[in-house]
C-alpha positions in Angstrom: -60.5 -41.4 53.9 -59.0 -40.8 50.4 -55.5 -42.2 52.2 -57.7 -45.3 53.3 -59.0 -45.8 49.5 -55.3 -45.3 48.3 -54.0 -47.7 50.7 -56.5 -50.0 49.5 -56.5 -50.0 46.0 -53.4 -49.5 45.4 -52.2 -46.9 42.6 -48.7 -48.4 41.3 -50.5 -47.8 37.8 -49.9 -46.5 34.1 -50.8 -43.2 34.2 -52.8 -44.7 30.3 -51.4 -41.6 28.0 -51.7 -44.3 25.2 -52.8 -47.9 25.5 -51.4 -50.6 25.2 -49.3 -48.4 27.8 -45.1 -48.0 26.7 -43.4 -50.4 28.9 -45.7 -53.2 26.4 -43.2 -51.9 23.2 -41.3 -54.1 21.8 -38.7 -54.5 18.9 -41.7 -56.6 16.6 -41.9 -52.8 15.7 -38.8 -51.6 13.7 -37.9 -48.4 11.2 -38.8 -51.1 8.2 -43.1 -51.2 10.1 -43.1 -47.7 11.2 -42.7 -47.2 6.9 -44.8 -48.5 6.6 -47.4 -47.2 8.8 -46.4 -42.9 7.6 -47.1 -44.4 3.6 -50.9 -44.8 4.6 -51.0 -41.8 6.4 -54.8 -40.3 4.9 -53.4 -36.9 3.7 -56.4 -35.7 4.6 -56.5 -36.1 8.0 -54.3 -33.2 10.5 -50.8 -34.4 11.4 -49.7 -33.8 15.2 -46.3 -33.6 15.9 -43.9 -33.9 19.5 -40.0 -32.6 18.6 -38.4 -33.7 21.3 -35.1 -31.4 23.2 -32.9 -33.7 24.9 -30.4 -31.1 26.9 -30.5 -28.8 29.7 -27.9 -26.1 31.4 -28.8 -27.4 35.0 -30.1 -30.4 36.2 -32.8 -30.2 38.5 -32.8 -33.2 40.8 -36.5 -34.1 40.5 -36.1 -34.0 36.7 -37.3 -38.1 35.5 -36.9 -36.6 31.5 -34.9 -38.2 28.5 -31.9 -35.0 28.5 -28.1 -34.2 29.2 -26.4 -31.6 30.5 -24.4 -29.4 28.4 -22.4 -26.2 29.7 -21.2 -25.9 25.3 -24.1 -25.3 22.5 -22.1 -27.6 20.2 -23.6 -30.3 21.1 -26.8 -28.8 20.1 -25.8 -27.7 16.6 -24.9 -31.2 15.8 -28.4 -32.5 17.6 -30.1 -29.7 16.2 -28.2 -30.9 12.0 -29.6 -34.3 12.7 -33.4 -33.5 14.0 -33.5 -31.5 10.9 -32.0 -34.6 8.9 -34.9 -36.7 10.8 -38.0 -34.7 10.1 -37.0 -34.3 6.1 -36.3 -38.2 6.1 -39.8 -38.7 8.2 -41.4 -36.9 6.6 -40.4 -38.1 3.1 -42.0 -41.7 3.6 -46.1 -39.9 3.4 -47.4 -40.4 1.3 -46.7 -38.2 -2.0 -48.6 -35.7 -3.8 -50.5 -34.1 -1.1 -49.2 -32.2 1.8 -50.1 -32.7 5.0 -52.5 -30.8 7.0 -50.3 -29.4 10.4 -53.3 -29.8 13.9 -50.8 -29.2 16.4 -46.9 -28.5 17.0 -45.7 -29.5 20.9 -41.8 -28.9 21.6 -41.0 -30.4 24.7 -37.6 -31.9 27.1 -35.4 -31.0 28.1 -35.2 -27.2 28.2 -36.2 -26.1 24.0 -35.3 -22.9 25.6 -31.9 -23.8 25.6 -32.1 -23.6 21.8 -29.7 -20.6 19.7 -32.9 -18.5 18.0 -32.2 -18.8 14.7 -31.9 -23.0 15.3 -35.7 -22.5 16.5 -36.2 -21.0 13.5 -34.3 -23.9 11.3 -36.8 -26.6 12.6 -39.8 -24.7 12.3 -39.0 -23.8 8.3 -38.4 -27.1 7.5 -41.6 -28.2 9.0 -42.9 -26.0 6.8 -41.1 -26.9 3.8 -42.9 -30.3 4.0 -46.1 -29.6 6.0 -48.7 -26.9 5.5 -49.3 -25.9 9.0 -53.4 -24.9 9.8 -54.2 -21.2 10.5 -55.7 -22.9 13.9 -53.4 -24.9 14.6 -51.7 -25.1 18.3 -47.7 -24.6 18.4 -46.5 -25.1 21.5 -43.0 -25.2 23.8 -42.4 -26.1 26.8 -40.1 -23.0 28.2 -37.3 -22.9 31.4 -37.2 -19.3 32.3 -33.8 -19.2 33.4 -32.5 -19.9 29.3 -35.6 -18.0 27.9 -34.2 -14.6 26.3 -35.7 -12.3 24.7 -33.9 -13.5 21.4 -35.5 -16.8 21.8 -38.9 -15.3 22.5 -38.8 -13.2 19.6 -38.2 -16.0 17.2 -41.4 -17.7 18.7 -43.5 -14.9 17.7 -41.8 -15.4 14.3 -42.3 -19.4 13.9 -46.2 -18.9 15.1 -46.1 -20.1 18.4 -49.5 -19.3 20.5 -48.5 -21.3 23.2 -46.2 -21.8 26.1 -46.2 -24.2 29.1 -43.3 -22.7 32.0 -41.6 -25.2 34.6 -42.4 -23.2 37.8 -43.1 -26.7 40.5 -42.3 -24.8 43.5 -41.6 -20.9 44.6 -40.1 -21.6 48.1 -36.3 -20.8 48.2 -36.1 -24.0 50.6 -37.8 -26.5 48.1 -36.1 -25.1 45.3 -32.4 -25.2 46.8 -33.5 -28.8 47.8 -34.0 -29.9 44.1 -31.5 -28.0 42.2 -34.2 -25.2 40.7 -33.4 -21.8 41.6 -35.6 -19.5 40.1 -37.6 -16.7 41.8 -41.0 -15.7 41.8 -40.1 -12.5 39.5 -38.2 -13.5 37.4 -41.2 -16.3 36.2 -43.5 -13.2 36.4 -41.6 -11.1 33.9 -41.0 -14.1 31.3 -44.6 -14.8 31.0 -45.4 -10.8 30.6 -43.0 -10.8 28.2 -44.9 -13.8 26.2 -48.0 -11.7 26.5 -46.6 -8.6 25.8 -45.5 -10.7 22.3 -49.1 -12.0 22.0 -48.7 -15.4 23.1 -51.9 -16.1 25.2 -51.9 -19.5 25.8 -49.7 -19.6 29.5 -49.7 -22.6 31.1 -47.4 -24.0 34.0 -46.3 -26.8 35.6 -46.5 -27.5 39.8 -45.3 -30.2 41.5 -46.2 -31.5 45.3 -43.9 -34.1 47.4 -40.2 -32.9 47.1 -38.2 -32.6 49.4 -39.3 -30.0 52.9 -42.1 -29.0 50.7 -45.3 -28.5 53.8 -48.6 -27.8 53.3 -47.8 -23.7 53.9 -45.6 -23.0 51.5 -47.6 -25.5 48.7 -50.1 -22.8 49.7 -48.7 -19.5 49.6 -46.9 -21.7 45.8 -50.3 -22.0 44.6 -51.5 -18.6 45.5 -47.9 -16.4 44.0 -49.0 -18.7 40.5 -52.7 -18.3 40.2 -51.4 -14.4 40.4 -49.8 -14.6 37.0 -53.1 -15.8 35.6 -52.3 -18.7 33.7 -54.8 -20.6 31.6 -54.0 -24.1 32.8 -52.0 -25.5 35.4 -50.9 -28.8 35.2 -50.1 -30.9 38.5 -48.0 -33.4 39.5 -46.7 -35.7 42.3 -43.1 -36.4 42.7 -42.0 -39.9 41.8 -39.1 -41.2 43.7 -37.0 -43.4 41.9 -33.1 -42.6 43.0 -32.7 -46.5 40.9 -33.4 -45.6 37.8 -32.6 -41.6 38.1 -29.7 -41.5 39.8 -29.7 -37.5 39.9 -32.3 -38.0 42.6 -29.5 -39.9 45.1 -29.3 -36.1 45.7 -32.5 -35.7 47.6 -32.4 -37.3 50.8 -35.4 -39.3 51.6 -36.5 -38.3 55.0 -37.1 -34.4 53.4 -39.5 -36.3 51.6 -43.5 -36.0 53.0 -44.6 -38.4 53.8 -48.1 -40.7 52.1 -50.5 -38.9 54.6 -48.7 -35.5 53.9 -48.6 -35.8 50.3 -51.9 -36.5 50.0 -52.4 -33.3 51.9 -50.7 -31.6 49.3 -53.1 -33.1 46.4 -56.0 -31.6 47.8 -55.1 -28.9 49.3 -53.4 -27.4 46.0 -57.3 -29.0 44.4 -59.3 -27.1 47.0 -57.4 -23.8 46.1 -57.4 -24.0 42.6 -61.0 -24.8 42.7 -61.5 -22.1 44.7 -59.2 -19.4 42.2 -61.6 -20.6 40.0 -59.8 -23.6 37.8 -61.6 -26.7 36.2 -60.4 -29.8 37.5 -59.4 -31.8 33.7 -59.5 -35.7 34.7 -56.8 -36.5 36.9 -54.2 -33.7 37.1 -55.3 -30.8 35.3 -56.4 -27.4 35.9 -58.3 -24.8 33.5 -59.9 -22.0 33.5 -63.8 -22.5 32.8 -63.1 -19.8 29.6 -59.9 -22.0 28.4 -60.4 -24.1 25.1 -59.1 -27.3 27.7 -61.9 -26.5 29.4 -64.6 -26.7 26.4 -62.9 -29.5 25.5 -63.9 -31.1 28.5 -67.5 -29.8 28.4 -67.7 -30.6 25.0 -66.8 -34.4 25.4 -64.1 -33.9 23.2 -60.9 -34.1 25.5 -58.6 -36.3 24.3 -55.1 -37.2 26.2 -51.2 -38.2 24.4 -48.4 -38.9 25.9 -48.3 -34.7 27.1 -51.1 -35.4 29.0 -54.4 -34.0 28.6 -54.8 -32.3 25.4 -57.5 -30.8 22.7 -55.4 -32.1 19.9 -57.7 -34.8 18.3 -55.5 -36.0 15.3 -55.0 -39.3 14.3 -51.5 -39.6 13.3 -48.6 -37.9 15.9 -44.8 -37.9 14.4 -42.5 -37.6 17.3 -39.1 -36.3 16.2 -36.3 -36.8 18.4 -34.2 -39.6 20.5 -37.0 -41.3 22.9 -40.2 -39.6 20.8 -42.9 -41.5 20.3 -45.7 -41.9 17.7 -49.2 -42.6 17.8 -50.9 -43.9 14.4 -53.8 -45.1 13.8 -51.7 -48.4 13.3 -50.1 -48.0 16.0 -47.5 -46.6 18.6 -44.0 -46.6 17.0 -40.7 -44.9 20.0 -37.5 -43.6 18.5 -34.2 -45.0 20.2 -33.9 -42.8 23.4 -30.4 -43.4 23.6 -28.8 -40.7 21.9 -25.7 -41.6 19.9 -28.0 -44.5 18.5 -31.0 -42.5 17.4 -27.7 -40.2 15.6 -26.3 -42.9 14.1 -29.3 -44.3 12.4 -31.2 -40.6 11.3 -27.4 -40.0 10.0 -27.3 -43.4 8.2 -30.8 -42.8 6.6 -32.6 -44.9 8.8 -36.2 -44.6 11.2 -34.7 -45.0 14.3 -37.1 -46.8 15.9 -36.5 -48.9 18.6 -39.7 -50.5 20.1 -43.4 -49.5 19.4 -46.9 -51.7 19.2 -49.3 -52.5 16.2 -52.9 -52.4 17.5 -54.7 -54.9 17.7 -59.1 -54.9 16.9 -59.2 -55.3 21.3 -56.1 -52.9 22.1 -58.5 -50.0 20.4 -62.2 -50.9 21.4 -60.0 -51.0 25.1 -57.9 -48.0 24.3 -61.3 -46.1 24.1 -63.0 -47.2 27.4 -59.4 -46.6 29.1 -59.6 -42.4 27.3 -62.9 -41.8 28.1 -62.6 -42.6 31.5 -59.4 -40.4 31.4 -61.0 -37.3 29.6 -64.4 -37.5 31.4 -64.5 -40.0 34.3 -67.1 -41.3 32.8 -68.0 -44.2 30.1 -71.3 -45.6 28.1 -69.7 -49.3 27.8 -72.5 -49.7 25.2 -72.3 -47.0 22.9 -68.6 -47.6 22.4 -68.8 -50.8 21.7 -71.6 -50.2 19.5 -68.7 -48.3 17.2 -66.5 -51.2 17.3 -69.3 -53.8 16.7 -69.3 -56.2 19.8 -71.4 -55.9 23.4 -70.4 -55.1 26.3 -71.3 -58.1 27.8 -68.3 -59.0 27.5 -66.8 -56.5 30.0 -68.8 -58.2 33.1 -66.2 -58.8 34.7 -64.7 -55.4 35.0 -68.3 -54.3 35.6 -68.2 -56.3 38.7 -64.7 -55.2 39.6 -66.5 -51.3 39.3 -69.3 -52.1 40.8 -67.2 -53.5 44.2 -65.3 -50.1 44.2 -68.9 -48.1 44.6 -69.2 -49.6 48.5 -66.4 -47.1 48.7 -68.1 -44.4 46.9 -65.2 -44.7 44.3 -67.9 -44.7 41.4 -71.3 -45.5 40.3 -72.9 -48.1 37.6 -75.9 -48.2 36.0 -76.1 -50.6 33.3 -73.5 -50.0 31.3 -72.7 -46.3 32.3 -69.7 -45.7 34.8 -69.0 -42.4 36.6 -66.6 -41.8 39.0 -67.5 -39.6 41.9 -65.1 -36.5 42.9 -63.8 -39.1 45.6 -63.0 -41.4 42.6 -61.1 -38.8 40.6 -58.1 -39.4 41.6 -58.5 -43.1 41.5 -59.4 -43.3 38.3 -56.5 -44.9 36.7 -57.7 -47.9 39.1 -60.7 -47.8 37.6 -59.5 -48.2 34.0 -57.0 -50.9 35.4 -60.2 -53.2 35.0 -60.5 -53.0 31.4 -56.7 -53.8 31.6 -56.4 -57.0 29.7 -52.7 -56.8 29.6 -51.6 -55.9 33.4 -52.8 -59.4 34.9 -53.1 -61.1 31.6 -50.1 -63.7 30.0 -49.6 -63.7 26.6 -51.7 -67.5 26.2 -55.0 -65.3 27.3 -54.2 -62.6 25.7 -53.9 -65.0 22.4 -57.4 -66.5 23.1 -59.6 -62.6 23.7 -57.5 -60.8 20.9 -59.2 -60.0 17.3 -55.0 -60.0 16.3 -52.8 -61.5 19.0 -49.5 -60.9 20.0 -47.0 -63.1 19.2 -44.4 -60.6 20.8 -45.9 -60.0 23.5 -44.5 -61.6 26.9 -45.4 -62.1 30.5 -45.7 -58.6 31.8 -46.0 -57.5 35.5 -49.7 -56.6 36.9 -47.8 -53.3 37.7 -45.9 -51.7 35.1 -45.4 -47.9 34.5 -45.0 -45.6 32.2 -44.0 -43.0 33.5 -40.3 -42.5 32.7 -40.7 -42.2 28.7 -40.4 -39.0 27.1 -41.4 -36.8 26.5 -43.9 -37.0 29.9 -41.6 -36.1 32.8 -42.0 -38.4 36.5 -45.1 -38.2 37.4 -47.2 -40.3 39.8 -50.4 -40.4 42.0 -51.2 -38.4 45.0 -50.0 -41.5 47.4 
């Protein structure tokens, strides 16, 4: 049934980690605009930070990240120097006279574990020189267990890290060889044990389905092995095969990939198996223990979504550092240049390395609020959100009609202005969100007529845009 629904509703849609989504960013938002936004931030409100480390020691063939491979540390030394310069320069543009607080820090990549322990300390010490890290702040890092040394984990504790995200993907040896990611269950188990021994209790893991040579049997075994490690949270993503975008994916023969029906079966198997193990489903692709802060945030209606996926972080301002990193500020989104060399030259010249972005109109903020509610809570009350934005839910009658048509397939229920997805509709949530995405299918002229703050630089956009290839996201696709 779900396969038939996928084929009907076609999920080649954005992941809605932002709205508007990254393909609609434009060069009209540049370093000068970004500096102005930074200068207008409210010191009373906490900041969230994202730091991108665009290096790995070895390429995983499934990877869609913005990363480079290096066996030498010299490029990383140069990168850290530039990153420190960017941190000081960017934070120096915040309003003077008050130290901002920080509620969330996330290191992504690439592989942040490629850093030397002393360089990790340098980065965190620099942040502390400029900002006040709150006692309850979540400080998280993505880890490759193959490069996670004892010295690095010791430095994590010294720097205050309290959450680690471990890339597992799959434990089956045949699958691992097929994607050039060889790491044993014992290695991952030992790294997690060492983290816990050092006092890091927050453990996330990443799993993938749709990989070459994956079967339902091997996937069950991987899920059961993963659950035996007792992670607090799991992120489960479908592999997106885009060899025309990521040339290293050409090393994966297409005939070794599961077909659409097999992918759906894998998706459903993971959902069912994790539920049996006591994990709560979070939105589209996350799972958490009932006692975990993310599951609690879901129950309390405080779950949020940003470029890292689902999060408990609700800071209004997220500042990104490193090539391709995206900042999300109250005024809009701004993305650093993804090209490492260009980013580094801009930073060394004392400039903001912003390549593109988008300023948010009142219309954007309204629709973002609706889409965020649907993505996080699988439900939304349009009357409530529209009242907060001083408008009427009547304006969304066409979108409601589209969703009512989906109700005949048991995807969502509509009661007045209240929309609630069914469990069958959970993997199709983006199709429901698309009913409120006025940019997907409208021309610039149409947007100008309906938006309170038109964006003259927005051009005609493709009906099926995808934001899965912007950092810090990996290539993460729908079940089909």
